[in-house]
C-alpha positions as CSV (number, residue, x, y, z in Angstrom):
1,X,0.0,0.0,0.0
2,X,1.4,3.4,-0.9
3,X,1.7,6.3,1.5
4,X,-1.0,8.2,-0.3
5,X,-3.4,5.2,-0.1
6,X,-2.6,4.7,3.6
7,X,-3.3,8.4,4.3
8,X,-6.6,8.3,2.5
9,X,-7.7,5.2,4.3
10,X,-7.5,6.8,7.7
11,X,-8.4,10.3,6.6
12,X,-11.5,12.1,7.8
13,X,-13.5,13.5,4.9
14,X,-13.0,17.3,4.9
15,X,-16.8,18.2,5.2
16,X,-17.0,16.0,8.3
17,X,-13.9,17.5,9.9
18,X,-15.2,21.0,9.2
19,X,-18.6,20.1,10.7
20,X,-16.8,18.9,13.9
21,X,-14.6,22.1,14.0
22,X,-17.6,24.4,13.5
23,X,-19.5,22.6,16.3
24,X,-22.2,21.3,13.9
25,X,-21.3,17.7,14.8
26,X,-20.3,16.5,18.2
27,X,-17.4,14.2,18.8
28,X,-20.0,11.6,19.9
29,X,-21.8,11.9,16.6
30,X,-18.4,11.7,14.8
31,X,-17.5,8.4,16.4
32,X,-21.0,7.0,16.2
33,X,-21.9,7.0,19.9
34,X,-25.6,7.1,20.6
35,X,-27.3,9.2,23.2
36,X,-28.1,5.9,25.0
37,X,-24.3,5.0,25.0
38,X,-23.5,8.4,26.5
39,X,-26.1,8.2,29.2
40,X,-24.9,4.7,30.2
41,X,-21.5,6.2,30.8
42,X,-23.2,9.1,32.7
43,X,-24.9,6.5,34.9
44,X,-21.6,4.9,35.7
45,X,-20.1,8.3,36.5
46,X,-23.0,9.0,38.8
47,X,-22.6,5.7,40.6
48,X,-18.9,6.4,41.0
49,X,-19.6,9.8,42.4
50,X,-22.1,8.4,44.9
51,X,-19.6,5.7,45.9
52,X,-16.9,8.3,46.6
53,X,-14.8,7.6,43.5
54,X,-14.8,11.3,42.6
55,X,-11.7,11.3,40.4
56,X,-13.1,8.5,38.2
57,X,-16.4,10.3,38.0
58,X,-14.6,13.5,37.0
59,X,-12.8,11.7,34.2
60,X,-16.1,10.3,32.9
61,X,-18.0,13.6,33.0
62,X,-15.2,15.6,31.5
63,X,-15.2,13.1,28.6
64,X,-18.9,13.3,28.2
65,X,-18.8,17.1,28.1
66,X,-16.2,16.9,25.3
67,X,-18.2,14.2,23.5
68,X,-21.5,16.0,23.7
69,X,-20.8,19.7,24.6
70,X,-24.4,20.8,24.3
71,X,-25.9,18.3,26.7
72,X,-27.0,20.2,29.9
73,X,-27.1,17.0,31.9
74,X,-23.4,16.3,31.4
75,X,-22.5,19.8,32.3
76,X,-24.6,19.6,35.5
77,X,-23.0,16.3,36.4
78,X,-19.6,17.6,35.9
79,X,-20.5,20.7,38.0
80,X,-21.7,18.4,40.8
81,X,-18.5,16.5,40.7
82,X,-16.5,19.8,40.9
83,X,-18.7,20.7,43.9
84,X,-17.7,17.5,45.6
85,X,-14.1,18.3,45.0
86,X,-14.7,21.8,46.4
87,X,-13.7,23.4,43.1
88,X,-16.5,25.9,43.3
89,X,-15.5,28.3,40.5
90,X,-15.4,25.4,38.0
91,X,-18.7,24.1,39.3
92,X,-20.2,27.5,38.8
93,X,-19.0,27.7,35.2
94,X,-20.4,24.2,34.5
95,X,-23.7,25.0,36.1
96,X,-23.9,28.1,33.8
97,X,-23.1,25.9,30.8
98,X,-25.9,23.5,31.7
99,X,-28.3,26.4,32.0
100,X,-27.2,27.8,28.7
101,X,-28.5,24.6,27.1
102,X,-31.5,24.1,29.4
103,X,-32.7,27.2,31.3
104,X,-34.9,25.1,33.5
105,X,-32.4,22.5,34.6
106,X,-33.4,21.9,38.2
107,X,-30.0,20.4,39.3
108,X,-28.1,23.2,37.7
109,X,-30.3,25.9,39.2
110,X,-30.0,24.4,42.7
111,X,-26.3,23.8,42.3
112,X,-25.6,27.3,41.1
113,X,-27.7,28.6,43.9
114,X,-25.5,26.7,46.4
115,X,-22.3,28.3,44.8
116,X,-23.9,31.7,45.0
117,X,-24.7,31.2,48.6
118,X,-21.1,30.1,49.3
119,X,-20.0,33.3,47.6
120,X,-22.3,35.4,49.8
121,X,-24.5,36.4,46.9
122,X,-27.7,35.7,48.7
123,X,-30.2,37.4,46.3
124,X,-28.8,35.4,43.4
125,X,-28.9,32.2,45.4
126,X,-32.5,32.9,46.4
127,X,-33.5,33.4,42.8
128,X,-31.9,30.2,41.7
129,X,-33.4,28.2,44.6
130,X,-36.9,29.6,43.8
131,X,-36.5,28.9,40.1
132,X,-35.5,25.3,40.9
133,X,-38.6,24.8,43.1
134,X,-40.8,26.4,40.4
135,X,-39.6,23.9,37.9
136,X,-40.1,21.0,40.4
137,X,-42.9,22.1,42.7
138,X,-43.6,18.6,43.9
139,X,-39.9,18.3,45.0
140,X,-39.4,15.0,43.2
141,X,-35.7,15.8,42.4
142,X,-33.1,15.8,45.2
143,X,-31.8,19.1,44.0
144,X,-35.3,20.7,44.4
145,X,-35.5,19.2,47.9
146,X,-32.1,20.7,48.8
147,X,-33.2,24.1,47.4
148,X,-36.4,24.0,49.4
149,X,-34.6,23.0,52.6
150,X,-32.0,25.7,52.1
151,X,-34.7,28.3,51.5
152,X,-36.5,27.2,54.7
153,X,-33.2,27.4,56.7
154,X,-32.5,30.9,55.3
155,X,-36.0,32.1,56.2
156,X,-35.6,30.7,59.7
157,X,-32.2,32.5,60.1
158,X,-33.7,35.8,58.8
159,X,-36.6,35.5,61.3
160,X,-34.2,34.8,64.2
161,X,-32.0,37.7,63.2
162,X,-35.0,40.1,63.1
163,X,-36.2,38.9,66.5
164,X,-32.7,39.4,67.9
165,X,-32.8,43.1,66.9
């Protein structure tokens, strides 16, 4: 086989390469990974995170964000992993990315609210917690439950502070 034939055999067609570069095609699409494949990996990452294997979960979620950069779920899961690692600025950025692709993502709203609260940005935190609860008023998601509990705790603190005056 000649050098030219060998190069052509492994070459990516120019229109496909350009589509990946322009962001019109994700790397997952390029390699033929289905959404189901990606979500199976995300489930593994979630299980690892729950089991305390944070570094392994981080690797999976970083890969998923590269493979499917417009998937809000993967950004939110990466953000949650950063939160576990106490890398709050990176978590904040990833929650924002998730919300860029899904403005009503409950986990991202609650998570970003938690980062806001850590930063002392209480009005922003309250807005995100309230938005998370509005999107999940029956509190089915753990993130909405956390947002609700945090709002109740903040309300109680505010009431105690006003009584102390």
